[in-house]
C-alpha positions as CSV (number, residue, x, y, z in Angstrom):
1,M,97.6,191.2,83.3
2,S,95.1,192.3,85.6
3,E,92.4,189.7,84.2
4,T,95.0,186.9,84.4
5,A,95.6,188.1,88.0
6,V,92.2,187.8,89.2
7,D,91.3,184.6,87.2
8,S,94.2,182.7,88.6
9,N,92.9,183.1,92.2
10,F,89.5,182.1,91.5
11,N,89.0,178.8,92.5
12,V,85.8,178.1,94.3
13,K,83.4,175.5,92.8
14,I,79.7,174.7,93.5
15,E,80.7,172.1,96.0
16,D,82.4,174.9,98.0
17,L,79.2,176.9,97.9
18,L,77.1,174.0,98.8
19,E,79.3,173.1,101.9
20,A,79.0,176.9,103.1
21,G,75.1,176.8,103.0
22,L,74.7,179.5,100.4
23,H,71.8,177.5,98.8
24,F,69.5,177.9,101.8
25,G,66.9,180.7,101.3
26,H,64.1,182.2,103.6
27,Q,60.8,180.6,104.1
28,A,58.8,180.9,100.9
29,K,56.2,182.8,102.7
30,R,58.9,185.5,103.1
31,W,60.0,185.8,99.7
32,N,60.8,188.7,97.2
33,P,59.4,187.8,93.8
34,K,62.1,189.6,92.2
35,M,64.5,187.0,93.4
36,K,62.4,184.3,91.2
37,R,65.4,184.3,88.7
38,F,67.8,183.1,91.3
39,I,65.7,180.4,93.1
40,Y,66.3,176.7,91.9
41,D,63.5,175.0,93.9
42,E,61.4,174.8,97.1
43,R,61.9,172.4,99.8
44,K,59.9,171.8,102.9
45,G,58.6,175.6,102.4
46,I,62.4,176.7,102.1
47,Y,63.3,178.2,98.9
48,I,66.7,176.8,97.4
49,I,68.8,178.9,95.7
50,D,70.5,178.1,92.3
51,L,74.3,177.8,93.3
52,A,75.4,177.8,89.4
53,K,73.9,181.4,89.2
54,T,75.4,182.3,92.7
55,L,78.6,181.1,91.5
56,A,78.5,183.2,88.2
57,C,77.4,186.1,90.1
58,L,80.3,185.9,92.7
59,E,82.8,185.9,89.7
60,E,81.4,189.0,88.2
61,A,81.4,190.6,91.5
62,R,85.1,189.6,92.3
63,R,86.1,190.8,88.8
64,F,84.4,194.2,89.5
65,V,85.8,194.6,93.0
66,Y,89.4,193.9,91.7
67,E,89.2,196.7,88.9
68,V,87.8,199.2,91.6
69,V,90.5,198.6,93.9
70,A,93.4,198.3,91.3
71,S,92.2,201.8,90.0
72,G,93.1,203.0,93.5
73,K,89.8,203.2,94.9
74,K,88.3,201.6,98.3
75,I,85.5,199.3,99.1
76,L,83.3,200.4,101.9
77,M,82.3,197.0,103.8
78,V,79.1,197.1,105.6
79,G,77.8,194.5,107.7
80,T,76.3,195.5,111.0
81,K,74.3,192.2,111.8
82,K,75.9,190.0,114.5
83,Q,77.0,187.2,112.1
84,A,78.9,189.3,109.8
85,R,80.5,191.8,112.2
86,D,83.8,189.8,112.9
87,I,84.3,188.9,109.3
88,I,84.0,192.0,108.0
89,R,86.0,193.9,110.5
90,E,88.7,191.7,110.4
91,V,89.2,191.4,106.4
92,A,88.6,195.1,106.3
93,E,91.4,195.9,108.7
94,R,93.6,193.4,107.2
95,L,93.4,194.8,103.9
96,G,93.2,198.6,104.7
97,Q,89.3,199.1,103.4
98,P,86.9,201.2,105.4
99,Y,83.9,199.4,107.2
100,V,81.0,199.8,109.1
101,T,80.0,197.0,111.7
102,F,77.9,198.6,114.5
103,R,75.5,200.9,113.1
104,W,75.1,202.7,109.8
105,L,75.0,206.4,110.6
106,G,72.7,208.3,108.3
107,G,74.5,210.6,106.0
108,T,77.7,208.3,106.1
109,L,78.1,208.9,102.2
110,T,75.5,211.5,101.5
111,N,76.6,213.9,104.2
112,H,80.2,213.3,104.2
113,Q,81.2,216.5,105.6
114,T,79.3,216.1,108.7
115,I,80.7,212.7,109.3
116,R,84.1,214.1,108.8
117,S,83.4,216.7,111.7
118,S,82.6,213.7,113.8
119,V,85.7,212.0,113.1
120,S,87.4,215.3,113.8
121,R,85.8,215.4,117.3
122,M,86.6,211.9,118.0
123,R,90.5,212.7,117.3
124,N,90.4,215.9,119.3
125,L,88.9,213.7,122.4
126,E,91.5,211.0,121.6
127,A,94.2,213.8,121.9
128,M,92.9,215.2,125.1
129,E,93.0,211.7,126.5
130,K,96.7,211.3,125.6
131,D,98.2,214.5,126.5
132,G,96.8,214.7,129.9
133,T,93.8,217.1,129.5
134,F,91.2,214.7,131.1
135,S,93.4,214.8,134.4
136,R,92.8,218.4,134.6
137,L,88.9,218.2,134.5
138,S,86.3,216.9,136.9
139,K,85.4,213.3,137.0
140,K,82.0,214.2,135.9
141,E,83.4,215.9,132.8
142,V,86.0,213.1,132.2
143,S,82.9,210.5,132.4
144,R,81.1,212.5,130.0
145,L,83.8,212.8,127.5
146,R,84.8,209.2,127.9
147,R,81.1,208.0,127.0
148,Q,81.2,210.3,123.9
149,L,84.4,209.0,122.8
150,E,83.5,205.6,123.2
151,K,80.1,206.1,121.2
152,L,82.3,207.9,118.5
153,R,84.8,205.0,118.3
154,R,82.2,202.6,118.0
155,N,80.4,204.1,115.4
156,L,83.5,205.7,113.3
157,E,86.5,203.5,113.9
158,G,86.1,201.9,110.6
159,I,85.5,204.9,108.4
160,A,87.7,207.5,110.3
161,D,90.2,207.2,107.6
162,M,87.8,207.4,104.6
163,E,88.8,210.8,103.4
164,Q,87.0,210.2,100.1
165,L,84.0,208.6,98.9
166,P,84.5,204.7,98.1
167,G,84.6,203.4,94.6
168,A,81.9,200.7,95.7
169,V,79.9,199.3,98.5
170,F,79.9,195.8,99.8
171,V,76.7,195.0,101.9
172,V,75.8,192.0,103.9
173,D,71.9,191.9,104.0
174,T,70.5,194.6,102.0
175,N,67.2,194.5,104.1
176,R,69.1,195.3,107.1
177,E,71.4,198.0,105.5
178,A,68.7,199.5,103.4
179,I,69.9,203.0,103.9
180,A,73.3,202.3,103.1
181,V,72.1,200.9,100.0
182,A,69.9,203.9,99.3
183,E,72.7,206.4,100.0
184,A,75.0,204.6,97.6
185,R,72.4,204.6,94.8
186,R,71.7,208.3,95.2
187,L,75.4,209.0,94.8
188,G,75.9,206.7,92.1
189,I,78.2,204.4,94.0
190,P,78.1,200.6,92.9
191,V,76.9,198.2,95.3
192,V,78.0,194.6,95.5
193,A,75.7,192.5,98.1
194,I,74.8,189.3,99.2
195,V,71.0,189.0,98.4
196,D,68.9,186.2,100.2
197,T,65.3,185.4,98.9
198,N,63.7,187.9,100.8
199,S,65.8,190.7,99.3
200,D,65.4,192.7,96.2
201,P,68.3,192.3,93.6
202,D,67.5,195.3,91.4
203,M,68.6,197.7,94.3
204,V,72.1,196.0,93.8
205,D,74.5,196.5,90.8
206,Y,76.4,193.1,91.6
207,P,73.9,190.8,93.4
208,I,75.4,187.8,94.9
209,P,72.2,185.4,95.5
210,G,72.9,183.5,98.7
211,N,72.3,182.9,102.4
212,D,73.1,186.1,104.1
213,D,72.4,184.5,107.8
214,A,74.9,181.8,108.1
215,I,78.4,182.7,109.4
216,R,80.1,180.3,107.0
217,S,78.0,181.6,103.9
218,I,79.2,185.1,104.6
219,R,82.7,184.2,105.3
220,L,83.1,182.3,102.1
221,V,81.9,185.2,100.0
222,V,83.9,187.9,101.9
223,N,87.1,185.8,101.6
224,V,86.6,185.7,97.8
225,L,86.2,189.2,97.5
226,A,89.1,189.8,99.9
227,S,91.4,187.8,97.4
228,A,90.3,189.9,94.9
229,I,91.1,193.0,96.7
230,E,94.4,191.6,97.9
231,S,95.4,190.8,94.3
232,A,94.2,194.5,93.2
233,L,96.3,196.0,95.9
234,K,99.4,194.6,94.3
235,E,98.4,195.3,90.8
236,H,97.7,199.3,92.0
237,E,101.1,199.2,93.4
238,R,102.5,197.9,90.1
239,R,100.5,200.6,88.0
240,E,101.7,203.4,90.2
241,A,105.4,202.4,89.9
242,A,105.1,202.3,86.2
243,R,103.3,205.6,86.3
244,A,106.0,206.8,88.4
245,A,108.8,205.6,86.0
246,E,106.8,207.2,83.0
247,E,106.9,210.5,84.8
248,K,110.5,210.1,85.6
249,E,111.2,209.5,82.0
250,R,109.3,212.3,80.7
251,E,111.1,214.6,83.2
252,R,114.5,213.1,82.0
253,R,113.4,213.9,78.1
254,A,112.3,217.3,79.2
255,E,115.6,217.9,80.8
256,E,117.4,216.9,77.7
257,I,115.6,219.1,75.6
258,R,116.2,222.0,77.6
259,R,119.9,221.0,77.6
260,Q,120.0,220.7,74.0
261,R,118.7,224.1,73.4
262,E,120.7,225.8,75.7
263,E,123.9,224.0,73.9
264,A,122.3,225.3,70.4
265,E,121.8,228.6,71.5
266,K,125.3,228.7,73.1
267,K,126.7,227.4,69.9
268,A,124.9,230.0,67.7
269,R,126.1,232.8,70.0
270,A,129.7,231.6,69.6
271,A,129.4,231.4,65.8
272,V,128.0,235.1,65.6
273,L,130.6,236.3,67.9
274,E,133.4,234.5,65.8
275,K,131.8,236.0,62.5
276,V,131.6,239.6,64.1
277,K,135.4,239.1,65.2
278,K,136.4,238.3,61.8
279,A,134.3,240.9,60.3
280,R,135.7,243.6,62.2
281,Q,139.2,242.3,61.4
282,G,138.9,242.4,57.8
283,T,136.6,245.6,57.5
284,S,137.8,249.2,56.9
285,P,136.9,251.8,59.7
286,G,134.4,253.4,57.2
287,G,132.6,250.2,56.6
288,E,132.1,248.9,60.3
289,S,128.5,250.2,60.5
290,A,127.5,248.3,57.5
291,A,129.4,245.0,58.7
292,A,127.8,245.4,62.2
293,E,124.7,245.4,60.8
294,E,125.1,242.2,58.6
295,D,126.6,240.6,61.6
296,S,123.5,241.4,63.7
297,E,121.2,240.0,60.7
298,A,123.5,236.8,60.8
299,A,123.4,236.5,64.5
300,G,119.6,236.4,64.4
301,A,119.5,234.0,61.7
302,A,121.9,231.8,63.6
303,E,120.0,231.8,66.6
304,G,116.8,230.9,64.8
305,A,118.4,228.2,62.9
306,G,119.6,226.9,66.3
307,N,116.2,227.1,67.8
308,R,114.5,225.2,64.8
309,G,117.3,222.5,65.2
310,V,116.3,221.8,68.7
311,V,112.7,221.9,67.9
312,K,113.1,219.4,65.5
313,E,115.2,217.1,67.5
314,S,112.4,217.3,70.2
315,E,109.9,216.1,67.8
316,N,112.1,213.4,66.6
317,G,112.6,212.2,70.2
């Protein structure tokens, strides 16, 4: 089902990539030799990217992003260059994914606890601003705290709700976001990225060769991945509903087994008491002791038989 869902929404063609300008690389003198396998030709000193390979890589990256999100994990979207900021922020906020669009703080991934402490500080300042604490402080102190809050918001607003490490990181321009890529690789977090002709594709798990400077090319790639995330969120919701239904069914069956066990034990006790009653009525005073011992053994046997019956019913169920 998931594979069908992710395939059905992928209708991007090479013509779309061409129109978005994804084929334009950097000047030939500014290239990374490791990108050679993705280069189609050189025109007027500019490398031209092979869009057939771009399309294949984009589809592979889309499938991967889909599976990550469908499993319940997040995609951390990183794009601090001017051309990518608004695109990344809009998509990430709409789909509930963490993002970084201003500046990557060293340790965002590798020193996660320190980042959470900074987020906590930001939340405290926001609370002080709302509850009137600022009004009781001096103007100088309030000004200082507001500057601090603004800085924290600028750097942390996109990752404030990222309680756990993401399932993957998406990057626009791996050269500019080299620290983010390095931190992700250090922690074994897969990286999906647009890699231009001056980038090292070996640093990325799912490279998407293409122009990482043009707004239209960035928007196309981000929108394709956004479509995958949107479909995956629905799939995750479906999986969670199915998991909840299975858990409810397990609880129902456990309750049924418990009820059957109680009924079997109740019947066994009633049978023993009935047998004891009949034994006492038909036994002479001198033989009551022996009859009681026999009844006790019978009661034990009846109870054991009842338990075995319930266990067998449980196994069959």
